[in-house]
N, C-alpha and C positions, 0 to 999 in steps of 0.2 A: 434698875432692872425691870424687865418688861417682855412681852412677845415680842417677837420680829415679826412685823403684820406682814413683811412679803413672803414668810414660810410657813411658820405656825399654822394659820386658818386654812391655807389648802390642806395640809398635812392632817389637820383634825377633821374638815370635811371628806377628804377619803378613807381615814379612818373610820368614822361613822357611816358610810356608804358598804366600806366590807362589814361590819358590823351587823348594817339592818338586813344585807344579803346574806351573812349566815342565820339570821334569825330566820327568815323567810324561808329559807332551804330547810331547817330543820324544824318548822311547824308543820301538823298533820295536814294531810291534802285535802280533806274531806269529812267524813263522817266520824264522829266521836262516838265508840262503842260505848263509853262509859256509862251513859245512862241507861245502857241496854235495848235502845231502840230497836236496831237491827237483831240483836237475839230474840227480842219477843214477835218481830214481825213475821211474816210470811211473803212480804215482797214490796216492792214500790212502785209505782207506775207514774213513767213521766210524761204527761201530755195536756190535753185540752179539756174542760168541763164541756160536755154536748147536753147535758139534760139533767136537770136539778127535780127531785121531787121528795116533798114532805108526807108523811104517812099517820096518821092517828091509829093508836089499838089503845085496847081497855087496860085500864091499870089494875094490878090484883085487888087492891084495897077500894078501887072506883077511881072514876073521873078517866082522865086519858093521859096516855104516853106520846109524844112527839117524835119521830126520827126523820132525818134528811139524808137522802141518797143521791149522791152527786155522780154521774155516769161520766169517767175520765177514758177516752180514747188516745191512747199513746203507745209506748213501749215499757216493756219489762225491763225495770230499771238495771237488773243485773247481767240479763241474757241480750237486750236489744231486741228482742220479738214482741212483733206487733200484737196489741192486747185492747181489751175495754173491759173495764172494769168498774161495778159499782160499788160505791165505798159509801159506807153509813155512819151517822155520828148522831147523839142525842141532839133534842132540841129543833126548834123549826116552827114556820106559820104556814097553816095553810089560805088562811085568809088574817085580815087586819087583827081581827077578835079571838081568832083561834088558834092555839099554838103555844108554844112554852120556849123561853130562854133557857140555856143550857151553859155556866161557868165554863165548861169545857169543851165545848164547840168553838169553828171557827166563826169569826162574824160573815153573814150571810154574803157579802160582796167579795170576801175571799173563795167562794166556790160558785160564782154566778158564771152561767153560759159563757162561755168563751174566755174564762181565765186562764192560764198556762198555771198549772200547779205540779208538782211531785208529791204524791200520798203513800206514805208509808200506811199498808194494811195487814190485815189479820183475819181469817176466817173465825167464824164464831156461829156455833148452831144455838136457835134459838135466842136471838134477839130480843123477840116481845111475840108473844102469841103463836109461837113455829114458824116465825119469819127468821130466815138463817141468811149469813152471807159475810162478806167483808165489811169490817167495821175500821175506821180510821184510828193509828195507835196513837195514844197519848194524847188522846182529843187534838187540839189546835196544834198542839208542839208536832205531830206526824205529819203537818201540812207546810210545803214550801212551795215559793212561785220562782218561776226560770223567766231567764230572756236570753234573746241572740245577741251577742256582739257585735260591733263592727266589722269584726274578724269572721265572722260565720261562725263561731262556737257559741253553744251552750252552755249560759252560766247558772248555776243554782242559787240562789238568793240564801246567804246564810242568815241566822235570826238571833247572834248575838251569844257572848259568853253563857255558857249553861245549856245550850240548844244543842241536838244533835248534829247540826249543821251550822257552826258559828260564826264562819266567814263564808263570801262569795267562792265559789268554787266551780272549777270546769266540769263538764259532765264527764269528760273521757278520765279527769283524775277521778272523781267520785264513784265511777262504775269499777274500778280496782278495789276502792275499799269494802264497797256494798256486795264483790261478789264475794271475796274474802270472809266476811261477816255472815252471809246467807248459805256459803257452802256450795255455789252455784259456779257454772263456768259457761261459755258462750260465747259467739263473736259479737263484736259491736257490727251493728248494721247502720 
């Protein structure tokens, strides 16, 4: 008794391919709203960091608070409209000896000038000393990178299980998920 070497392996291989195809088709295409990232954000901007600045503010109990603001020029993820958004997060260094790390902030390299990013953001009044603006959602978990495929498609890079975008996803697929979660409509440009 044994497998017929000429028939069974190709049948098993074909069955495995069908199973993989079904699993891929059943998988969600983009953003998982179970973490609530989209439900708490005002939007997402997909673009390039064109400027980065660290500011110091006086802390209520003395000392200084540091915040980094990355200016992203790109498009609104839901509508496709061109926009420039300043997104702020805690931490950063003004010089080698003046600044502070933040465990929730993205590493400096992730928001360097020229970096391709997708940032989910939300408007906050009075971040520090009357400074208001858009803040990065969920610290570094609201930041993703993207690239252009050989086919010319924009691909947003997933960050693994438990992330709002767990696996790489085409921008065209992601926009539909985002529009639904943010309650927006618009034409892709």
